[in-house]
C-alpha positions, -999 to 999 in steps of 0.1 A, spaced: 3 4 -2 15 33 -10 15 65 12 -6 94 4 -11 129 13 -34 154 -5 -31 186 -9 -56 221 -21 -36 231 -44 -25 222 -83 -2 200 -92 30 229 -101 24 241 -67 23 208 -49 53 198 -66 73 226 -58 63 230 -28 72 193 -23 106 198 -36 117 227 -17 102 212 16 121 177 7 148 203 1 149 215 30 155 187 52 192 180 32 173 155 5 180 160 -29 151 163 -54 147 155 -95 115 158 -113 124 126 -140 88 131 -155 61 157 -161 26 156 -181 8 187 -182 -24 174 -194 -32 137 -214 -53 115 -238 -50 88 -209 -87 85 -191 -69 85 -153 -84 113 -146 -115 125 -141 -113 159 -151 -143 172 -173 -121 187 -196 -95 159 -200 -79 155 -234 -87 191 -246 -65 224 -240 -82 238 -212 -71 201 -188 -53 219 -161 -46 180 -154 -2 172 -143 17 139 -134 53 147 -125 72 118 -106 98 130 -83 130 107 -70 141 120 -34 180 108 -27 190 105 5 229 117 12 235 78 1 214 54 -13 191 44 -36 157 71 -43 124 72 -34 96 73 -58 68 105 -50 46 107 -76 21 140 -85 -12 138 -92 -31 178 -94 -64 179 -113 -81 215 -109 -71 222 -70 -65 192 -59 -36 176 -57 -24 135 -45 14 129 -36 21 89 -34 54 72 -20 57 48 -40 64 12 -23 79 -9 -45 80 -45 -27 105 -60 -53 130 -24 -43 116 -12 -6 130 22 -5 152 26 33 125 31 61 139 65 75 138 82 42 102 76 38 93 85 72 111 124 62 93 124 29 59 115 47 68 142 80 77 164 53 51 163 30 27 161 59 38 194 68 37 206 37 3 194 37 -9 210 68 3 245 59 -20 246 28 -45 241 52 -40 264 82 -77 273 89 -61 310 104 -33 333 100 -7 326 125 -12 344 159 -3 379 165 19 393 193 -6 403 225 -14 440 225 10 460 236 40 438 234 69 451 213 82 426 185 105 406 191 
């Protein structure tokens, strides 16, 4: 079973946020595949396969300091994006790497879902 994090953003924005967040953790991220729109029926976009289609599918290879990469797919449709850590039983990635990726993506997701702005300093208090 693959691990999934969803974001309320476009596929491109989600891919960029994931790359930045993972990079801040010292992981190297390479976007190895990127497809905008497609003739495939794999998506529920009502404009799929037309010039108005906004679907995006990307593959991110996430490299630790040493060792093989983990694979994260990014499938965006309108303003909804699904990031999936691909777990292959024939070539299982490093568990610590998967934990780092999942934590990073979850933090990215929570940042996009923030229901309110950060709290302001107390009235009368001077900024630090």
